[in-house]
Steps between C-alpha positions, in 0.01 A plus 500: 500500500192683640721717723693613192203538264286736709769767552576483128133557420470778756806672358363468147172646618669793670701572187186482289315753713760769567500788253759433237307628197309787350287546191704592197339575165314167518122533465378395844136504388525214250471131574828315443333162444327356197161332550642157579763640736239713679283191557787308658601802708142507632529132590837557669368790710175327598667173597762690703211660689327166559825343617448217249864423426425204273277709273748787528786280383300396194403862425862614526614221265234603247577869544870448434413282200290794372816716534422688817842588637637397837537871580127559436380201701740567789394864510131408500547259791705760687239769430229280648652488848335842552159341431524138610781508760861390518427129572308440177739717301808322632345158440419603144853631439636171625272320254623722218860422593431125486322532165793693351745234622284220363459665160870582470591140589270377221616760247155660489439864412598752771520869410659701780383846385619848587568622851342829611665831412706675770346778709656844507680594822239767582201270456219599742288189564233686699454770235496253210278255687247770585477593131458136393236432767308812395502386139389150594212610727403800290528739794727600784480240776605535862441223752487728803376225733834316467777744397771232506301281260437804282877554482569133420243507218639818345876468554548124486222342292434777248845661532755221539322203342315673215825674402648171382449516125537133411121502544290795386223656709257320270673166558489551877129574503425191291698297753326667796147458362575134423626443853218680681244308294635185667469643852174483694375798698692778322234602249533875584872485424436297184244756381749781572772323301266436208459877484875543551574253222291707262677818611836334439416385147343153533228482232152352538603217267801424721286504815259259333801287409581470871151357561545246220848405622372453855213283373719278283823488702415566867139460616138599436453669837793732429368580152153570635636730771667722241213480249260618769697821553611590147176667385622496143335431166630180348524452122178373342658301222316356201139378471475150641354363175628144543287448811219750424249215464554417869437855626192716547613850399839624381835392643860577406828316545850634570758220538813513712753217530285216629231736628184636337354836596129476421283812479122468543273787398215580744259202525737279300558154647620165376285187493495248777808286444731242659880479493616140470855411601598845631435754773424846361597809699331837446651827627266796458702806396235764427127569506227294665365157422379163622621143540252222574525124549202275428271480804678782688451874542688729263823660631576866413818566302683824574866593441720268705246216528666163437290195413643148466248290307527129586530252217163358395283776655223656290518880513485831312650849535436840348442872548245684712201673343649848544873440456746323274729249668851376419668195646817306443442131436765231530512128560685290755527126570435453128488139388553358150183526296345772716195665345204733549146367479267783395140472616180707494498882514428690820151627425389859552264372770786334691731798451245766599438328834852588612517781755 
């Protein structure tokens, strides 16, 4: 069975990555996914990168249930071989194939989707790829140190692969940013693709959605890695009136699905408090601030900082004196009857001792 399966996968991969398509009148600078589909596509790309096939299988099931098409998911996993390598891409395609078979056997929803449009006979992959790469990077780019790699990038990645219009340029950059966020040691490339994503039409709100999807569906480290590089202004939301009595200064709340984005004005901080029956995770997304546990030194919060607050630990968090601070807050290992115990304020004397 294994001897048969691998050539089939390799052949499918080869077919997926040879130029068979070209952009028609489709807008290649618009995201094809709705918010829910984009979140599951982020999870699919990140778990492909991590090689976590169990989590990937679950993400694919959920993505197909949210009406991502097989064509879109297969194209994303094929696209990623250029960033994560053939082994992970082939393993992920094999997982997709199993998920499709399982869902079809159970009569579950499977939308096949459209295949890419045919390329014209005179299609010039190098010329088209050079134009696409220039648009993505914002300038002409020549990798003179390695001319062969420069050719592969232009003619194959940005020429052959990007020409396949079952994913738009915007879709591809969302997939790439999601994947690189899950890969250690490639921060320069991630930063470059954040810029490229913006150039290709990914909005700030959609980039922020990748952070939230990573935090809720993949992992906090991956979410923090992207948040640390985004350098974007997150929505402030509404005044946090419900909990104002437990804060010194003004705070604001912007909810996502299962996640709260809390904005602290300069010098604003919440009271000492304890989470009972849950671990709270903070991911700083903008500004500067502090986190402190009772009896310990305060820890600076800057974009990308991830703090996991153990259950039952007395602590506080808030902004610096000269900067607002925003963090995502979410709970894990939540038990029935979990609660917050609000305690005394952090006094000006305590706060002003922080350096």
